[in-house]
N, CA, C, O and the ligand as a Tripos MOL2 file, in Angstrom:
@<TRIPOS>MOLECULE
protein
  281   279    71     0     0
PROTEIN
NO_CHARGES

@<TRIPOS>ATOM
      1 N          33.2400  -17.5130   22.8650 N.3       1 MET1
      2 CA         33.6570  -16.5510   23.9080 C.3       1 MET1
      3 C          34.9730  -16.1870   24.0100 C.2       1 MET1
      4 O          35.7210  -17.1450   24.2040 O.2       1 MET1
      5 N          35.5490  -15.0130   23.9360 N.am      2 LYS2
      6 CA         36.9090  -14.7470   23.9930 C.3       2 LYS2
      7 C          37.1720  -13.6670   24.9280 C.2       2 LYS2
      8 O          36.5940  -12.5890   24.7830 O.2       2 LYS2
      9 N          38.0180  -13.8680   25.9000 N.am      3 ASN3
     10 CA         38.4300  -12.8080   26.7970 C.3       3 ASN3
     11 C          39.8280  -12.4860   26.5470 C.2       3 ASN3
     12 O          40.7280  -13.3150   26.6730 O.2       3 ASN3
     13 N          40.0370  -11.0560   26.1270 N.am      4 ILE4
     14 CA         41.4320  -10.5970   25.9680 C.3       4 ILE4
     15 C          41.8240  -10.0750   27.3120 C.2       4 ILE4
     16 O          41.0510   -9.3780   27.9690 O.2       4 ILE4
     17 N          43.0680  -10.4180   27.7440 N.am      5 ALA5
     18 CA         43.3650   -9.9600   29.0020 C.3       5 ALA5
     19 C          43.8960   -8.5210   28.9610 C.2       5 ALA5
     20 O          44.5600   -8.1530   27.9920 O.2       5 ALA5
     21 N          43.6290   -7.7060   29.9690 N.am      6 PRO6
     22 CA         44.2050   -6.3200   30.0710 C.3       6 PRO6
     23 C          45.6470   -6.1430   30.2890 C.2       6 PRO6
     24 O          46.2350   -5.0640   30.2130 O.2       6 PRO6
     25 N          46.2810   -7.5110   30.6230 N.am      7 ILE7
     26 CA         47.6680   -7.3760   30.8510 C.3       7 ILE7
     27 C          48.3720   -8.4410   29.9720 C.2       7 ILE7
     28 O          47.7250   -9.4150   29.5850 O.2       7 ILE7
     29 N          49.4720   -8.3100   29.6960 N.am      8 LYS8
     30 CA         50.3730   -9.1730   28.8300 C.3       8 LYS8
     31 C          50.9840  -10.2610   29.5700 C.2       8 LYS8
     32 O          51.1170  -11.3860   29.0900 O.2       8 LYS8
     33 N          51.4070   -9.8880   30.8900 N.am      9 GLU9
     34 CA         52.1320  -10.8680   31.7330 C.3       9 GLU9
     35 C          51.8690  -10.7390   33.0110 C.2       9 GLU9
     36 O          51.3700   -9.6570   33.3200 O.2       9 GLU9
     37 N          52.0620  -11.5620   33.9230 N.am     10 CYS10
     38 CA         51.8050  -11.4700   35.2330 C.3      10 CYS10
     39 C          52.6530  -10.5600   36.1250 C.2      10 CYS10
     40 O          53.8780  -10.6800   36.0860 O.2      10 CYS10
     41 N          52.0800   -9.6650   36.9200 N.am     11 PRO11
     42 CA         52.7880   -8.4110   37.3870 C.3      11 PRO11
     43 C          53.5750   -8.9540   38.6430 C.2      11 PRO11
     44 O          54.6190   -8.4190   39.0150 O.2      11 PRO11
     45 N          53.0510   -9.9820   39.2370 N.am     12 HIS12
     46 CA         53.6230  -10.6580   40.3940 C.3      12 HIS12
     47 C          54.8140  -11.4850   39.8600 C.2      12 HIS12
     48 O          55.8880  -11.1680   40.3730 O.2      12 HIS12
     49 N          54.8620  -12.4710   38.9470 N.am     13 CYS13
     50 CA         55.9560  -13.3030   38.5460 C.3      13 CYS13
     51 C          56.5240  -13.3120   37.1840 C.2      13 CYS13
     52 O          57.4260  -14.0690   36.8250 O.2      13 CYS13
     53 N          55.9540  -12.4450   36.4610 N.am     14 GLY14
     54 CA         56.5150  -12.1150   35.0530 C.3      14 GLY14
     55 C          55.9260  -13.1510   34.1930 C.2      14 GLY14
     56 O          56.1110  -13.0170   32.9830 O.2      14 GLY14
     57 N          55.3180  -14.0570   34.5650 N.am     15 SER15
     58 CA         54.8790  -15.3620   33.5580 C.3      15 SER15
     59 C          53.8250  -14.8840   32.6090 C.2      15 SER15
     60 O          52.8500  -14.2280   32.9780 O.2      15 SER15
     61 N          54.0560  -15.2330   31.3950 N.am     16 ASP16
     62 CA         53.0600  -14.8610   30.2750 C.3      16 ASP16
     63 C          52.3800  -16.1820   29.8990 C.2      16 ASP16
     64 O          51.8630  -16.3190   28.7900 O.2      16 ASP16
     65 N          52.3800  -17.0390   30.7110 N.am     17 GLU17
     66 CA         51.8460  -18.2530   30.8360 C.3      17 GLU17
     67 C          50.1260  -18.2460   30.3620 C.2      17 GLU17
     68 O          49.5480  -18.8700   29.4730 O.2      17 GLU17
     69 N          49.6830  -17.3690   31.2590 N.am     18 GLY18
     70 CA         48.2770  -17.2490   30.9280 C.3      18 GLY18
     71 C          47.5780  -17.1030   32.4020 C.2      18 GLY18
     72 O          48.2270  -16.8690   33.4210 O.2      18 GLY18
     73 N          46.2110  -17.2680   32.3640 N.am     19 TYR19
     74 CA         45.5250  -17.2180   33.7160 C.3      19 TYR19
     75 C          44.4130  -18.1460   33.5820 C.2      19 TYR19
     76 O          44.0540  -18.6280   32.5080 O.2      19 TYR19
     77 N          43.8370  -18.3970   34.8090 N.am     20 TYR20
     78 CA         42.6590  -19.3560   34.9130 C.3      20 TYR20
     79 C          41.7120  -18.6210   35.6630 C.2      20 TYR20
     80 O          41.9600  -17.4950   36.0940 O.2      20 TYR20
     81 N          40.6510  -19.2000   35.8370 N.am     21 THR21
     82 CA         39.4120  -18.7530   36.6420 C.3      21 THR21
     83 C          38.8670  -20.0330   37.2270 C.2      21 THR21
     84 O          38.9950  -21.1800   36.8000 O.2      21 THR21
     85 N          38.2180  -19.5830   38.3160 N.am     22 LYS22
     86 CA         37.4580  -20.7840   39.0130 C.3      22 LYS22
     87 C          36.0660  -20.7720   38.5410 C.2      22 LYS22
     88 O          35.4600  -19.7020   38.5000 O.2      22 LYS22
     89 N          35.5120  -21.8630   38.1840 N.am     23 MET23
     90 CA         34.0600  -22.0500   37.7960 C.3      23 MET23
     91 C          33.4180  -22.8420   38.3990 C.2      23 MET23
     92 O          33.9780  -23.9380   38.3900 O.2      23 MET23
     93 N          32.2960  -22.8330   39.0480 N.am     24 GLN24
     94 CA         31.4030  -23.9180   39.3690 C.3      24 GLN24
     95 C          30.4610  -24.2780   38.2930 C.2      24 GLN24
     96 O          29.7160  -23.4510   37.7660 O.2      24 GLN24
     97 N          30.5090  -25.6160   37.9530 N.am     25 VAL25
     98 CA         29.6220  -25.9820   36.8370 C.3      25 VAL25
     99 C          28.5520  -27.0340   37.5030 C.2      25 VAL25
    100 O          28.8390  -27.8760   38.3530 O.2      25 VAL25
    101 N          27.3670  -26.8220   36.9810 N.am     26 THR26
    102 CA         26.3980  -27.7210   37.4140 C.3      26 THR26
    103 C          25.4550  -28.2820   36.3410 C.2      26 THR26
    104 O          25.1210  -27.5400   35.4180 O.2      26 THR26
    105 N          25.0510  -29.4130   36.3950 N.am     27 GLY27
    106 CA         23.9440  -29.9980   35.2620 C.3      27 GLY27
    107 C          24.4060  -31.2500   34.9150 C.2      27 GLY27
    108 O          25.2100  -31.8550   35.6230 O.2      27 GLY27
    109 N          23.8850  -31.7640   33.6990 N.am     28 SER28
    110 CA         24.0620  -33.0190   33.3480 C.3      28 SER28
    111 C          24.4030  -33.0590   31.9560 C.2      28 SER28
    112 O          23.9440  -32.1650   31.2450 O.2      28 SER28
    113 N          25.1300  -33.9420   31.4460 N.am     29 VAL29
    114 CA         25.5400  -33.9800   30.1140 C.3      29 VAL29
    115 C          24.9800  -35.2100   29.4250 C.2      29 VAL29
    116 O          24.6800  -36.2170   30.0660 O.2      29 VAL29
    117 N          24.8440  -35.1150   28.1210 N.am     30 ARG30
    118 CA         24.4870  -36.1670   27.2120 C.3      30 ARG30
    119 C          25.6690  -36.8270   26.4470 C.2      30 ARG30
    120 O          26.1480  -36.3190   25.4330 O.2      30 ARG30
    121 N          26.1150  -38.0030   26.9990 N.am     31 TYR31
    122 CA         27.3860  -38.4040   26.2610 C.3      31 TYR31
    123 C          27.0420  -39.3930   25.3120 C.2      31 TYR31
    124 O          26.5430  -40.4330   25.7440 O.2      31 TYR31
    125 N          27.2280  -39.2510   24.0280 N.am     32 HIS32
    126 CA         26.6540  -40.2500   23.0230 C.3      32 HIS32
    127 C          27.8300  -41.1630   22.6510 C.2      32 HIS32
    128 O          28.9860  -40.7590   22.5300 O.2      32 HIS32
    129 N          27.4280  -42.4390   22.4790 N.am     33 ILE33
    130 CA         28.2770  -43.5590   22.2900 C.3      33 ILE33
    131 C          27.4960  -44.4440   21.0620 C.2      33 ILE33
    132 O          26.3090  -44.7500   21.1770 O.2      33 ILE33
    133 N          28.2100  -44.7710   20.0180 N.am     34 GLY34
    134 CA         27.6440  -45.8460   19.3400 C.3      34 GLY34
    135 C          27.3300  -46.9530   19.6390 C.2      34 GLY34
    136 O          27.8060  -47.3290   20.7100 O.2      34 GLY34
    137 N          26.4970  -47.8850   18.9420 N.am     35 PHE35
    138 CA         26.2890  -49.2040   19.3620 C.3      35 PHE35
    139 C          27.5340  -50.0600   19.1180 C.2      35 PHE35
    140 O          27.7190  -51.1000   19.7510 O.2      35 PHE35
    141 N          28.3560  -49.6220   18.2230 N.am     36 ASP36
    142 CA         29.7460  -50.2880   18.1180 C.3      36 ASP36
    143 C          30.7920  -49.9110   19.0730 C.2      36 ASP36
    144 O          31.9530  -50.3130   18.9990 O.2      36 ASP36
    145 N          30.3440  -49.1380   19.9520 N.am     37 GLY37
    146 CA         31.3020  -48.7600   21.1220 C.3      37 GLY37
    147 C          32.1620  -47.4120   20.5090 C.2      37 GLY37
    148 O          33.0560  -46.9440   21.2140 O.2      37 GLY37
    149 N          31.9260  -46.9280   19.4520 N.am     38 SER38
    150 CA         32.7110  -45.6490   18.9210 C.3      38 SER38
    151 C          31.9290  -44.3740   19.5200 C.2      38 SER38
    152 O          30.7160  -44.2560   19.6950 O.2      38 SER38
    153 N          32.9800  -43.4350   19.7920 N.am     39 GLU39
    154 CA         32.2900  -42.3340   20.4490 C.3      39 GLU39
    155 C          31.7780  -41.4510   19.1530 C.2      39 GLU39
    156 O          32.4150  -41.2240   18.1250 O.2      39 GLU39
    157 N          30.5090  -41.0360   19.4760 N.am     40 ARG40
    158 CA         29.6840  -39.9720   18.5140 C.3      40 ARG40
    159 C          30.3680  -38.5120   18.7750 C.2      40 ARG40
    160 O          31.3700  -38.3170   19.4640 O.2      40 ARG40
    161 N          29.6690  -37.6090   18.1290 N.am     41 ASP41
    162 CA         29.8220  -36.3340   18.1470 C.3      41 ASP41
    163 C          29.1850  -35.7140   19.3560 C.2      41 ASP41
    164 O          27.9810  -35.5010   19.5020 O.2      41 ASP41
    165 N          30.2120  -35.4370   20.2550 N.am     42 ASN42
    166 CA         29.9010  -34.9680   21.5020 C.3      42 ASN42
    167 C          30.3790  -33.2850   21.6870 C.2      42 ASN42
    168 O          30.7920  -32.7000   22.6880 O.2      42 ASN42
    169 N          30.1800  -32.8780   20.5370 N.am     43 GLY43
    170 CA         30.6530  -31.3050   20.4890 C.3      43 GLY43
    171 C          29.8210  -30.5220   21.5090 C.2      43 GLY43
    172 O          30.3440  -29.6300   22.1770 O.2      43 GLY43
    173 N          28.4900  -30.8610   21.6370 N.am     44 ASP44
    174 CA         27.5910  -29.8480   22.3330 C.3      44 ASP44
    175 C          27.4160  -30.4560   23.8640 C.2      44 ASP44
    176 O          26.4320  -30.2210   24.5650 O.2      44 ASP44
    177 N          28.5790  -31.3050   24.2760 N.am     45 MET45
    178 CA         28.3810  -31.9720   25.5650 C.3      45 MET45
    179 C          28.2510  -30.8230   26.7890 C.2      45 MET45
    180 O          27.4710  -30.9640   27.7310 O.2      45 MET45
    181 N          28.9830  -29.8700   26.6520 N.am     46 TYR46
    182 CA         28.9020  -28.9590   27.6540 C.3      46 TYR46
    183 C          27.9940  -27.7470   27.6730 C.2      46 TYR46
    184 O          27.9900  -26.9160   28.5810 O.2      46 TYR46
    185 N          27.1510  -27.7120   26.4930 N.am     47 GLU47
    186 CA         26.2760  -26.6640   26.2130 C.3      47 GLU47
    187 C          24.9960  -26.5710   27.2210 C.2      47 GLU47
    188 O          24.3720  -25.5220   27.3850 O.2      47 GLU47
    189 N          24.7110  -27.6860   27.8160 N.am     48 HIS48
    190 CA         23.4670  -27.6560   28.7310 C.3      48 HIS48
    191 C          23.9000  -27.3350   30.2880 C.2      48 HIS48
    192 O          23.1090  -27.2990   31.2300 O.2      48 HIS48
    193 N          25.2820  -27.1150   30.3590 N.am     49 LEU49
    194 CA         25.6750  -26.8860   31.7900 C.3      49 LEU49
    195 C          25.5630  -25.5340   32.3290 C.2      49 LEU49
    196 O          25.7870  -24.6260   31.5290 O.2      49 LEU49
    197 N          25.2900  -25.2510   33.4130 N.am     50 THR50
    198 CA         25.3070  -23.7910   34.0960 C.3      50 THR50
    199 C          26.5570  -23.4190   34.6750 C.2      50 THR50
    200 O          27.0480  -24.0130   35.6350 O.2      50 THR50
    201 N          27.1410  -22.3180   34.0280 N.am     51 HIS51
    202 CA         28.5170  -21.9480   34.7120 C.3      51 HIS51
    203 C          28.1200  -20.7280   35.9490 C.2      51 HIS51
    204 O          27.2630  -19.8510   35.8420 O.2      51 HIS51
    205 N          28.9010  -20.9500   36.9570 N.am     52 LYS52
    206 CA         28.8070  -19.9320   37.9840 C.3      52 LYS52
    207 C          30.2840  -19.5960   38.3600 C.2      52 LYS52
    208 O          31.1950  -20.4240   38.3740 O.2      52 LYS52
    209 N          30.4010  -18.2340   38.6720 N.am     53 GLY53
    210 CA         31.6230  -17.9110   39.0190 C.3      53 GLY53
    211 C          32.4220  -17.2620   37.7830 C.2      53 GLY53
    212 O          31.8480  -16.6560   36.8790 O.2      53 GLY53
    213 N          33.8490  -17.4630   37.8500 N.am     54 GLY54
    214 CA         34.5650  -16.8770   36.4840 C.3      54 GLY54
    215 C          34.6910  -15.4430   36.5970 C.2      54 GLY54
    216 O          34.7530  -14.7420   35.5870 O.2      54 GLY54
    217 N          34.7350  -14.9270   37.8580 N.am     55 LYS55
    218 CA         34.7020  -13.5550   37.8640 C.3      55 LYS55
    219 C          36.1480  -12.9020   37.9690 C.2      55 LYS55
    220 O          36.3870  -11.7610   37.5720 O.2      55 LYS55
    221 N          37.0940  -13.7570   38.5520 N.am     56 VAL56
    222 CA         38.3930  -13.2940   38.8880 C.3      56 VAL56
    223 C          39.2830  -14.2320   38.1920 C.2      56 VAL56
    224 O          39.1380  -15.4540   38.1620 O.2      56 VAL56
    225 N          40.3690  -13.4410   37.5450 N.am     57 ALA57
    226 CA         41.2660  -14.1890   36.7840 C.3      57 ALA57
    227 C          42.6700  -14.3780   37.8350 C.2      57 ALA57
    228 O          43.0950  -13.4710   38.5510 O.2      57 ALA57
    229 N          43.1860  -15.5760   37.7560 N.am     58 TYR58
    230 CA         44.4890  -15.8910   38.4420 C.3      58 TYR58
    231 C          45.6810  -16.3320   37.6000 C.2      58 TYR58
    232 O          45.5250  -16.9130   36.5260 O.2      58 TYR58
    233 N          46.9200  -16.0290   38.1320 N.am     59 CYS59
    234 CA         47.9390  -16.4660   37.0480 C.3      59 CYS59
    235 C          48.1600  -17.9750   37.1640 C.2      59 CYS59
    236 O          48.2620  -18.5930   38.2230 O.2      59 CYS59
    237 N          48.2190  -18.4750   35.9440 N.am     60 SER60
    238 CA         48.4880  -19.9180   35.8750 C.3      60 SER60
    239 C          49.9530  -20.5000   36.7230 C.2      60 SER60
    240 O          49.9850  -21.6060   37.2620 O.2      60 SER60
    241 N          50.9450  -19.6790   36.7190 N.am     61 ASP61
    242 CA         52.0890  -20.0050   37.4250 C.3      61 ASP61
    243 C          51.8870  -19.8680   38.9920 C.2      61 ASP61
    244 O          51.9160  -20.7490   39.8510 O.2      61 ASP61
    245 N          51.6660  -18.4560   39.1150 N.am     62 CYS62
    246 CA         51.9520  -18.2220   40.8780 C.3      62 CYS62
    247 C          50.5490  -18.2160   41.6420 C.2      62 CYS62
    248 O          50.5250  -18.1860   42.8720 O.2      62 CYS62
    249 N          49.4510  -18.2430   40.9250 N.am     63 LYS63
    250 CA         48.1990  -18.4680   41.3310 C.3      63 LYS63
    251 C          47.5780  -17.2890   42.1350 C.2      63 LYS63
    252 O          46.5530  -17.3020   42.8170 O.2      63 LYS63
    253 N          48.4440  -16.2640   41.8930 N.am     64 LYS64
    254 CA         47.8940  -14.9390   42.4520 C.3      64 LYS64
    255 C          46.8090  -14.4080   41.5140 C.2      64 LYS64
    256 O          46.6560  -14.7430   40.3400 O.2      64 LYS64
    257 N          45.9840  -13.4150   42.3000 N.am     65 LYS65
    258 CA         44.8980  -12.7610   41.8080 C.3      65 LYS65
    259 C          45.5270  -11.6000   40.8460 C.2      65 LYS65
    260 O          46.4390  -10.8610   41.2160 O.2      65 LYS65
    261 N          44.9350  -11.5450   39.6120 N.am     66 LEU66
    262 CA         45.4200  -10.8180   38.6220 C.3      66 LEU66
    263 C          44.3870   -9.6520   38.3010 C.2      66 LEU66
    264 O          44.7970   -8.5140   38.5270 O.2      66 LEU66
    265 N          43.1160   -9.7930   37.8100 N.am     67 PHE67
    266 CA         42.2230   -8.8210   37.5720 C.3      67 PHE67
    267 C          40.8810   -9.3800   37.3790 C.2      67 PHE67
    268 O          40.6570  -10.5860   37.2810 O.2      67 PHE67
    269 N          39.9730   -8.4230   37.3280 N.am     68 LYS68
    270 CA         38.5010   -9.1390   37.3880 C.3      68 LYS68
    271 C          38.0560   -9.3300   36.0220 C.2      68 LYS68
    272 O          38.3950   -8.5280   35.1520 O.2      68 LYS68
    273 N          37.3100  -10.3480   35.7620 N.am     69 LEU69
    274 CA         36.5760  -10.5410   34.4840 C.3      69 LEU69
    275 C          35.3080   -9.9010   34.5980 C.2      69 LEU69
    276 O          34.7470   -9.6600   35.6670 O.2      69 LEU69
    277 N          34.7930   -9.5840   33.2480 N.am     70 ASN70
    278 CA         33.5200   -9.0970   33.1740 C.3      70 ASN70
    279 C          32.4390  -10.1090   32.8440 C.2      70 ASN70
    280 O          31.2640   -9.7520   32.7580 O.2      70 ASN70
    281 ZN         52.1790  -15.0610   38.2700 Zn       71 ZN71
@<TRIPOS>BOND
     1     1     2 1
     2     2     3 1
     3     3     4 2
     4     3     5 am
     5     5     6 1
     6     6     7 1
     7     7     8 2
     8     7     9 am
     9     9    10 1
    10    10    11 1
    11    11    12 2
    12    11    13 am
    13    13    14 1
    14    14    15 1
    15    15    16 2
    16    15    17 am
    17    17    18 1
    18    18    19 1
    19    19    20 2
    20    19    21 am
    21    21    22 1
    22    22    23 1
    23    23    24 2
    24    23    25 am
    25    25    26 1
    26    26    27 1
    27    27    28 2
    28    27    29 am
    29    29    30 1
    30    30    31 1
    31    31    32 2
    32    31    33 am
    33    33    34 1
    34    34    35 1
    35    35    36 2
    36    35    37 am
    37    37    38 1
    38    38    39 1
    39    39    40 2
    40    39    41 am
    41    41    42 1
    42    42    43 1
    43    43    44 2
    44    43    45 am
    45    45    46 1
    46    46    47 1
    47    47    48 2
    48    47    49 am
    49    49    50 1
    50    50    51 1
    51    51    52 2
    52    51    53 am
    53    53    54 1
    54    54    55 1
    55    55    56 2
    56    55    57 am
    57    57    58 1
    58    58    59 1
    59    59    60 2
    60    59    61 am
    61    61    62 1
    62    62    63 1
    63    63    64 2
    64    63    65 am
    65    65    66 1
    66    66    67 1
    67    67    68 2
    68    67    69 am
    69    69    70 1
    70    70    71 1
    71    71    72 2
    72    71    73 am
    73    73    74 1
    74    74    75 1
    75    75    76 2
    76    75    77 am
    77    77    78 1
    78    78    79 1
    79    79    80 2
    80    79    81 am
    81    81    82 1
    82    82    83 1
    83    83    84 2
    84    83    85 am
    85    85    86 1
    86    86    87 1
    87    87    88 2
    88    87    89 am
    89    89    90 1
    90    90    91 1
    91    91    92 2
    92    91    93 am
    93    93    94 1
    94    94    95 1
    95    95    96 2
    96    95    97 am
    97    97    98 1
    98    98    99 1
    99    99   100 2
   100    99   101 am
   101   101   102 1
   102   102   103 1
   103   103   104 2
   104   103   105 am
   105   105   106 1
   106   106   107 1
   107   107   108 2
   108   107   109 am
   109   109   110 1
   110   110   111 1
   111   111   112 2
   112   111   113 am
   113   113   114 1
   114   114   115 1
   115   115   116 2
   116   115   117 am
   117   117   118 1
   118   118   119 1
   119   119   120 2
   120   119   121 am
   121   121   122 1
   122   122   123 1
   123   123   124 2
   124   123   125 am
   125   125   126 1
   126   126   127 1
   127   127   128 2
   128   127   129 am
   129   129   130 1
   130   130   131 1
   131   131   132 2
   132   131   133 am
   133   133   134 1
   134   134   135 1
   135   135   136 2
   136   135   137 am
   137   137   138 1
   138   138   139 1
   139   139   140 2
   140   139   141 am
   141   141   142 1
   142   142   143 1
   143   143   144 2
   144   143   145 am
   145   145   146 1
   146   146   147 1
   147   147   148 2
   148   147   149 am
   149   149   150 1
   150   150   151 1
   151   151   152 2
   152   151   153 am
   153   153   154 1
   154   154   155 1
   155   155   156 2
   156   155   157 am
   157   157   158 1
   158   158   159 1
   159   159   160 2
   160   159   161 am
   161   161   162 1
   162   162   163 1
   163   163   164 2
   164   163   165 am
   165   165   166 1
   166   166   167 1
   167   167   168 2
   168   167   169 am
   169   169   170 1
   170   170   171 1
   171   171   172 2
   172   171   173 am
   173   173   174 1
   174   174   175 1
   175   175   176 2
   176   175   177 am
   177   177   178 1
   178   178   179 1
   179   179   180 2
   180   179   181 am
   181   181   182 1
   182   182   183 1
   183   183   184 2
   184   183   185 am
   185   185   186 1
   186   186   187 1
   187   187   188 2
   188   187   189 am
   189   189   190 1
   190   190   191 1
   191   191   192 2
   192   191   193 am
   193   193   194 1
   194   194   195 1
   195   195   196 2
   196   195   197 am
   197   197   198 1
   198   198   199 1
   199   199   200 2
   200   199   201 am
   201   201   202 1
   202   202   203 1
   203   203   204 2
   204   203   205 am
   205   205   206 1
   206   206   207 1
   207   207   208 2
   208   207   209 am
   209   209   210 1
   210   210   211 1
   211   211   212 2
   212   211   213 am
   213   213   214 1
   214   214   215 1
   215   215   216 2
   216   215   217 am
   217   217   218 1
   218   218   219 1
   219   219   220 2
   220   219   221 am
   221   221   222 1
   222   222   223 1
   223   223   224 2
   224   223   225 am
   225   225   226 1
   226   226   227 1
   227   227   228 2
   228   227   229 am
   229   229   230 1
   230   230   231 1
   231   231   232 2
   232   231   233 am
   233   233   234 1
   234   234   235 1
   235   235   236 2
   236   235   237 am
   237   237   238 1
   238   238   239 1
   239   239   240 2
   240   239   241 am
   241   241   242 1
   242   242   243 1
   243   243   244 2
   244   243   245 am
   245   245   246 1
   246   246   247 1
   247   247   248 2
   248   247   249 am
   249   249   250 1
   250   250   251 1
   251   251   252 2
   252   251   253 am
   253   253   254 1
   254   254   255 1
   255   255   256 2
   256   255   257 am
   257   257   258 1
   258   258   259 1
   259   259   260 2
   260   259   261 am
   261   261   262 1
   262   262   263 1
   263   263   264 2
   264   263   265 am
   265   265   266 1
   266   266   267 1
   267   267   268 2
   268   267   269 am
   269   269   270 1
   270   270   271 1
   271   271   272 2
   272   271   273 am
   273   273   274 1
   274   274   275 1
   275   275   276 2
   276   275   277 am
   277   277   278 1
   278   278   279 1
   279   279   280 2
@<TRIPOS>SUBSTRUCTURE
     1 MET1         2 RESIDUE 1 A MET
     2 LYS2         6 RESIDUE 1 A LYS
     3 ASN3        10 RESIDUE 1 A ASN
     4 ILE4        14 RESIDUE 1 A ILE
     5 ALA5        18 RESIDUE 1 A ALA
     6 PRO6        22 RESIDUE 1 A PRO
     7 ILE7        26 RESIDUE 1 A ILE
     8 LYS8        30 RESIDUE 1 A LYS
     9 GLU9        34 RESIDUE 1 A GLU
    10 CYS10       38 RESIDUE 1 A CYS
    11 PRO11       42 RESIDUE 1 A PRO
    12 HIS12       46 RESIDUE 1 A HIS
    13 CYS13       50 RESIDUE 1 A CYS
    14 GLY14       54 RESIDUE 1 A GLY
    15 SER15       58 RESIDUE 1 A SER
    16 ASP16       62 RESIDUE 1 A ASP
    17 GLU17       66 RESIDUE 1 A GLU
    18 GLY18       70 RESIDUE 1 A GLY
    19 TYR19       74 RESIDUE 1 A TYR
    20 TYR20       78 RESIDUE 1 A TYR
    21 THR21       82 RESIDUE 1 A THR
    22 LYS22       86 RESIDUE 1 A LYS
    23 MET23       90 RESIDUE 1 A MET
    24 GLN24       94 RESIDUE 1 A GLN
    25 VAL25       98 RESIDUE 1 A VAL
    26 THR26      102 RESIDUE 1 A THR
    27 GLY27      106 RESIDUE 1 A GLY
    28 SER28      110 RESIDUE 1 A SER
    29 VAL29      114 RESIDUE 1 A VAL
    30 ARG30      118 RESIDUE 1 A ARG
    31 TYR31      122 RESIDUE 1 A TYR
    32 HIS32      126 RESIDUE 1 A HIS
    33 ILE33      130 RESIDUE 1 A ILE
    34 GLY34      134 RESIDUE 1 A GLY
    35 PHE35      138 RESIDUE 1 A PHE
    36 ASP36      142 RESIDUE 1 A ASP
    37 GLY37      146 RESIDUE 1 A GLY
    38 SER38      150 RESIDUE 1 A SER
    39 GLU39      154 RESIDUE 1 A GLU
    40 ARG40      158 RESIDUE 1 A ARG
    41 ASP41      162 RESIDUE 1 A ASP
    42 ASN42      166 RESIDUE 1 A ASN
    43 GLY43      170 RESIDUE 1 A GLY
    44 ASP44      174 RESIDUE 1 A ASP
    45 MET45      178 RESIDUE 1 A MET
    46 TYR46      182 RESIDUE 1 A TYR
    47 GLU47      186 RESIDUE 1 A GLU
    48 HIS48      190 RESIDUE 1 A HIS
    49 LEU49      194 RESIDUE 1 A LEU
    50 THR50      198 RESIDUE 1 A THR
    51 HIS51      202 RESIDUE 1 A HIS
    52 LYS52      206 RESIDUE 1 A LYS
    53 GLY53      210 RESIDUE 1 A GLY
    54 GLY54      214 RESIDUE 1 A GLY
    55 LYS55      218 RESIDUE 1 A LYS
    56 VAL56      222 RESIDUE 1 A VAL
    57 ALA57      226 RESIDUE 1 A ALA
    58 TYR58      230 RESIDUE 1 A TYR
    59 CYS59      234 RESIDUE 1 A CYS
    60 SER60      238 RESIDUE 1 A SER
    61 ASP61      242 RESIDUE 1 A ASP
    62 CYS62      246 RESIDUE 1 A CYS
    63 LYS63      250 RESIDUE 1 A LYS
    64 LYS64      254 RESIDUE 1 A LYS
    65 LYS65      258 RESIDUE 1 A LYS
    66 LEU66      262 RESIDUE 1 A LEU
    67 PHE67      266 RESIDUE 1 A PHE
    68 LYS68      270 RESIDUE 1 A LYS
    69 LEU69      274 RESIDUE 1 A LEU
    70 ASN70      278 RESIDUE 1 A ASN
    71 ZN71       281 GROUP 0 **** ****
């Protein structure tokens, strides 16, 4: 999933650092560990989680509201 922002920089502080969105994540994950203690492939760790929110983008620097995400 790729969201291209409608703006190139923050209109409030001029930062081009990026933006963040607030999400609520619920669910449980399976974390795989080998019998020798090594970490196994956990690439799908977050696939079973439910995401809520993520509707509004905020500036990474000044934390002000930027735009709505679809
Ligand atoms: Zn800003």
